[in-house]
N, C-alpha and C positions, 0 to 999 in steps of 0.2 A: 502494499498500499503504498502511496506515497504521501507527503506530508500535509498537503491538503485533505485530502482523505481522512486520515486521522484526525486532525483539527475538526473538520464537521460530523464524525461518526462522534467522537467526544462530547462533542456542543450540542447532539440529539440526543447522547445519554444523558446528558447532565439536567436537558429541558423535559426529558421524561421522567426521571426519580423524582424532580420539583412536582411536576404536575401530581404524579402518584402521591408523595409526601404531603403537597397539601390537601387533595383530597379523603387520604388518610387521615388526618387532625384533623378535615369538617366531620367526617362520621364519626370520628371517636369522640368526641364534643358534640355530636346530634344529638337533641332529644332521643329518648328510650319511649317511645310507644308501651312497649311490653316487654318483661325478660324473657326473651329466650335460650334456651341451653345451649346451644350452636351460634355462637356470636364467633365473626373475626376479631381475634385482636387486634385491631388499629393501631394502636398506639407503638403495636410493636411495629408492625411493617412501615408507618410514618416513621420509628428513631433506624430502622434499619435503611430506607431511604436516606434517611438525613448520612448516614454513615459513610453510606457508598457514594450520596456525592461528593461527601468530603473527598474524599478517596481519586473520584472523577476532575474534581477542582483540580488536587495537585497532580494530576496528568498532562489536566490543560497546562498549567502553570512549567511543566515540563516540556511541553514539547512547543510551548512559543521562548525558550531561554532560559527561563528562569532556572537553575540550581538547587533543588530541596532537600539533598541526599547531601553525605558526611565529607564528599569528597571535599 
């Protein structure tokens, strides 16, 4: 893959993670009409999206030339 393809793919992944994270937060804090025994753990999904988005953001910084490692 070329540099521009990597950059585009990284930006798309970051956008998707932010959207899924926002939807998960909204669903977690939405008013619950009744207690259902099999609800999705929206907060875990949202926190997973935030953690993954941070890793993708670090990868994006590496793609644009910012060194984030110990070198």
